[in-house]
Biopython code that builds the backbone (N, CA, C, O; Angstrom):
import numpy as np
from Bio.PDB.StructureBuilder import StructureBuilder

atoms = [
    (1, "MET", "N", (111.901, 93.761, -81.655)),
    (1, "MET", "CA", (110.751, 94.273, -82.467)),
    (1, "MET", "C", (109.659, 93.414, -81.890)),
    (1, "MET", "O", (108.786, 93.969, -81.222)),
    (2, "ILE", "N", (109.617, 91.975, -82.101)),
    (2, "ILE", "CA", (108.618, 91.054, -81.982)),
    (2, "ILE", "C", (108.150, 91.312, -80.168)),
    (2, "ILE", "O", (106.992, 91.377, -79.757)),
    (3, "ASP", "N", (109.332, 91.416, -79.375)),
    (3, "ASP", "CA", (108.974, 91.385, -78.096)),
    (3, "ASP", "C", (108.075, 92.891, -77.796)),
    (3, "ASP", "O", (107.118, 92.903, -77.022)),
    (4, "GLU", "N", (108.485, 93.958, -78.434)),
    (4, "GLU", "CA", (107.857, 95.417, -78.209)),
    (4, "GLU", "C", (106.325, 95.167, -78.576)),
    (4, "GLU", "O", (105.411, 95.594, -77.869)),
    (5, "MET", "N", (106.054, 94.159, -80.194)),
    (5, "MET", "CA", (104.601, 94.209, -80.474)),
    (5, "MET", "C", (104.026, 93.360, -79.580)),
    (5, "MET", "O", (102.833, 93.662, -79.549)),
    (6, "LYS", "N", (104.245, 92.448, -78.829)),
    (6, "LYS", "CA", (103.818, 91.545, -77.809)),
    (6, "LYS", "C", (103.802, 92.587, -76.360)),
    (6, "LYS", "O", (103.205, 92.166, -75.369)),
    (7, "GLN", "N", (104.244, 93.464, -76.330)),
    (7, "GLN", "CA", (104.040, 94.047, -75.301)),
    (7, "GLN", "C", (102.751, 95.199, -75.679)),
    (7, "GLN", "O", (101.755, 95.409, -74.988)),
    (8, "ILE", "N", (102.984, 95.621, -76.522)),
    (8, "ILE", "CA", (101.906, 96.643, -77.209)),
    (8, "ILE", "C", (100.412, 95.793, -77.065)),
    (8, "ILE", "O", (99.461, 96.321, -76.489)),
    (9, "ALA", "N", (100.327, 94.465, -77.637)),
    (9, "ALA", "CA", (99.185, 93.510, -77.596)),
    (9, "ALA", "C", (98.701, 93.436, -76.139)),
    (9, "ALA", "O", (97.488, 93.410, -75.931)),
    (10, "LYS", "N", (99.439, 93.406, -75.273)),
    (10, "LYS", "CA", (99.234, 92.949, -73.716)),
    (10, "LYS", "C", (98.612, 94.433, -73.377)),
    (10, "LYS", "O", (97.528, 94.556, -72.806)),
    (11, "ARG", "N", (99.168, 95.197, -73.663)),
    (11, "ARG", "CA", (98.674, 96.377, -72.590)),
    (11, "ARG", "C", (97.105, 96.996, -73.650)),
    (11, "ARG", "O", (96.170, 97.580, -73.103)),
    (12, "ILE", "N", (97.136, 96.743, -74.957)),
    (12, "ILE", "CA", (95.726, 96.725, -75.494)),
    (12, "ILE", "C", (94.575, 95.818, -74.683)),
    (12, "ILE", "O", (93.443, 96.163, -74.345)),
    (13, "LYS", "N", (95.183, 94.682, -74.511)),
    (13, "LYS", "CA", (94.094, 93.711, -73.910)),
    (13, "LYS", "C", (93.935, 94.218, -72.524)),
    (13, "LYS", "O", (92.768, 94.267, -72.137)),
    (14, "GLU", "N", (95.087, 94.705, -71.474)),
    (14, "GLU", "CA", (94.467, 95.092, -70.374)),
    (14, "GLU", "C", (93.627, 96.444, -70.646)),
    (14, "GLU", "O", (92.489, 96.601, -70.203)),
    (15, "ILE", "N", (94.170, 97.206, -71.262)),
    (15, "ILE", "CA", (92.837, 98.551, -71.271)),
    (15, "ILE", "C", (91.771, 98.113, -71.460)),
    (15, "ILE", "O", (90.815, 98.494, -70.785)),
    (16, "ARG", "N", (91.647, 97.161, -72.466)),
    (16, "ARG", "CA", (90.256, 96.971, -72.899)),
    (16, "ARG", "C", (89.331, 95.931, -71.840)),
    (16, "ARG", "O", (88.134, 95.687, -71.988)),
    (17, "GLU", "N", (90.180, 95.417, -70.787)),
    (17, "GLU", "CA", (89.404, 94.749, -69.968)),
    (17, "GLU", "C", (89.204, 95.438, -68.975)),
    (17, "GLU", "O", (88.307, 95.134, -68.190)),
    (18, "ILE", "N", (89.966, 96.484, -68.790)),
    (18, "ILE", "CA", (89.812, 97.494, -67.846)),
    (18, "ILE", "C", (88.354, 98.521, -67.950)),
    (18, "ILE", "O", (87.522, 98.914, -67.133)),
    (19, "SER", "N", (88.579, 98.695, -69.446)),
    (19, "SER", "CA", (87.494, 99.610, -69.958)),
    (19, "SER", "C", (86.008, 98.446, -70.059)),
    (19, "SER", "O", (85.015, 98.511, -70.783)),
    (20, "ASP", "N", (86.267, 97.784, -69.365)),
    (20, "ASP", "CA", (85.146, 96.649, -69.513)),
    (20, "ASP", "C", (84.442, 96.088, -71.087)),
    (20, "ASP", "O", (83.347, 95.535, -71.190)),
    (21, "ILE", "N", (85.064, 96.291, -71.835)),
    (21, "ILE", "CA", (84.579, 95.825, -73.131)),
    (21, "ILE", "C", (84.980, 94.531, -73.839)),
    (21, "ILE", "O", (86.057, 93.980, -73.614)),
    (22, "SER", "N", (84.167, 94.117, -74.613)),
    (22, "SER", "CA", (84.569, 92.442, -74.817)),
    (22, "SER", "C", (85.163, 92.743, -76.026)),
    (22, "SER", "O", (84.807, 93.686, -76.733)),
    (23, "ALA", "N", (86.191, 91.858, -76.328)),
    (23, "ALA", "CA", (86.901, 91.657, -77.504)),
    (23, "ALA", "C", (85.817, 91.637, -78.662)),
    (23, "ALA", "O", (86.068, 92.323, -79.652)),
    (24, "GLU", "N", (84.833, 91.036, -78.634)),
    (24, "GLU", "CA", (83.977, 90.884, -79.758)),
    (24, "GLU", "C", (83.510, 92.168, -80.009)),
    (24, "GLU", "O", (83.585, 92.447, -81.205)),
    (25, "LYS", "N", (83.000, 93.152, -79.226)),
    (25, "LYS", "CA", (82.637, 94.849, -79.117)),
    (25, "LYS", "C", (84.101, 95.297, -79.466)),
    (25, "LYS", "O", (83.964, 95.988, -80.476)),
    (26, "MET", "N", (85.114, 95.262, -79.218)),
    (26, "MET", "CA", (85.986, 95.993, -79.699)),
    (26, "MET", "C", (86.264, 95.612, -81.036)),
    (26, "MET", "O", (86.025, 96.496, -81.858)),
    (27, "ALA", "N", (86.730, 94.477, -81.511)),
    (27, "ALA", "CA", (86.410, 94.228, -82.990)),
    (27, "ALA", "C", (85.553, 94.626, -83.735)),
    (27, "ALA", "O", (86.019, 95.006, -84.809)),
    (28, "GLU", "N", (84.328, 94.723, -83.629)),
    (28, "GLU", "CA", (83.056, 95.494, -84.166)),
    (28, "GLU", "C", (83.556, 96.950, -84.062)),
    (28, "GLU", "O", (83.767, 97.406, -85.186)),
    (29, "ASN", "N", (83.803, 97.790, -83.102)),
    (29, "ASN", "CA", (84.033, 98.813, -83.178)),
    (29, "ASN", "C", (85.077, 99.143, -84.201)),
    (29, "ASN", "O", (84.884, 99.946, -85.114)),
    (30, "LEU", "N", (86.254, 98.448, -83.995)),
    (30, "LEU", "CA", (87.542, 98.676, -85.076)),
    (30, "LEU", "C", (87.145, 98.009, -86.714)),
    (30, "LEU", "O", (87.960, 98.074, -87.634)),
    (31, "GLY", "N", (86.023, 97.495, -86.838)),
    (31, "GLY", "CA", (85.704, 96.822, -88.327)),
    (31, "GLY", "C", (86.403, 95.864, -88.598)),
    (31, "GLY", "O", (86.599, 95.685, -89.800)),
    (32, "VAL", "N", (86.907, 95.096, -87.825)),
    (32, "VAL", "CA", (87.301, 93.794, -87.933)),
    (32, "VAL", "C", (86.836, 92.786, -87.780)),
    (32, "VAL", "O", (85.758, 93.005, -87.227)),
    (33, "THR", "N", (87.004, 91.410, -87.970)),
    (33, "THR", "CA", (86.033, 90.196, -87.748)),
    (33, "THR", "C", (87.000, 90.052, -86.257)),
    (33, "THR", "O", (88.006, 90.725, -86.034)),
    (34, "PHE", "N", (86.445, 89.055, -85.373)),
    (34, "PHE", "CA", (86.861, 88.618, -83.929)),
    (34, "PHE", "C", (88.236, 88.073, -84.009)),
    (34, "PHE", "O", (89.252, 88.278, -83.344)),
    (35, "ASP", "N", (87.900, 87.142, -85.261)),
    (35, "ASP", "CA", (89.298, 86.602, -85.456)),
    (35, "ASP", "C", (90.398, 86.980, -85.529)),
    (35, "ASP", "O", (91.375, 86.592, -84.887)),
    (36, "GLN", "N", (90.294, 88.196, -86.748)),
    (36, "GLN", "CA", (91.213, 89.056, -87.030)),
    (36, "GLN", "C", (91.783, 90.225, -85.751)),
    (36, "GLN", "O", (92.851, 90.835, -85.763)),
    (37, "TYR", "N", (90.984, 90.270, -84.979)),
    (37, "TYR", "CA", (91.207, 91.269, -83.898)),
    (37, "TYR", "C", (92.164, 90.547, -82.834)),
    (37, "TYR", "O", (93.125, 91.077, -82.275)),
    (38, "LYS", "N", (91.683, 89.155, -82.656)),
    (38, "LYS", "CA", (92.749, 88.583, -81.528)),
    (38, "LYS", "C", (93.756, 88.087, -82.277)),
    (38, "LYS", "O", (94.714, 87.934, -81.519)),
    (39, "GLN", "N", (94.006, 87.790, -83.268)),
    (39, "GLN", "CA", (95.351, 87.305, -83.803)),
    (39, "GLN", "C", (96.372, 88.396, -84.041)),
    (39, "GLN", "O", (97.595, 88.280, -83.964)),
    (40, "VAL", "N", (95.401, 89.890, -84.459)),
    (40, "VAL", "CA", (96.720, 91.061, -84.652)),
    (40, "VAL", "C", (96.822, 91.960, -83.487)),
    (40, "VAL", "O", (97.950, 92.356, -83.190)),
    (41, "TYR", "N", (95.817, 92.339, -82.790)),
    (41, "TYR", "CA", (95.826, 93.378, -81.728)),
    (41, "TYR", "C", (96.127, 92.645, -80.577)),
    (41, "TYR", "O", (97.176, 93.066, -80.089)),
    (42, "GLU", "N", (95.617, 91.680, -79.915)),
    (42, "GLU", "CA", (95.726, 91.022, -78.818)),
    (42, "GLU", "C", (96.810, 90.004, -78.714)),
    (42, "GLU", "O", (96.987, 89.431, -77.639)),
    (43, "SER", "N", (97.514, 89.752, -79.709)),
    (43, "SER", "CA", (98.638, 88.687, -79.592)),
    (43, "SER", "C", (100.079, 89.274, -80.103)),
    (43, "SER", "O", (101.139, 88.702, -79.853)),
    (44, "GLY", "N", (99.983, 90.449, -80.828)),
    (44, "GLY", "CA", (100.968, 90.834, -81.513)),
    (44, "GLY", "C", (101.501, 90.408, -82.546)),
    (44, "GLY", "O", (102.668, 90.760, -82.714)),
    (45, "LYS", "N", (101.011, 89.717, -83.360)),
    (45, "LYS", "CA", (101.231, 88.909, -84.561)),
    (45, "LYS", "C", (100.964, 89.878, -85.631)),
    (45, "LYS", "O", (99.908, 90.505, -85.555)),
    (46, "CYS", "N", (101.648, 90.068, -86.484)),
    (46, "CYS", "CA", (101.180, 90.813, -88.038)),
    (46, "CYS", "C", (101.083, 89.819, -89.068)),
    (46, "CYS", "O", (100.770, 90.146, -90.213)),
]
sb = StructureBuilder()
sb.init_structure("model")
sb.init_model(0)
sb.init_chain("A")
sb.init_seg("    ")
for serial, (resi, resn, name, xyz) in enumerate(atoms, 1):
    if name == "N":
        sb.init_residue(resn, " ", resi, " ")
    sb.init_atom(name, np.array(xyz, "f"), 0.0, 1.0, " ", f" {name:<3s}", serial, name[0])
structure = sb.get_structure()
């Protein structure tokens, strides 16, 4: 399960980068802090 979460997080980051969206802007769009975004969405840690 942990490996799958890390793969999903990697895909989220790749798609964000391909879309030319900063991590800060993505966090803002999701309504979370930058730190929360990086810790949860792009690291795969819950």
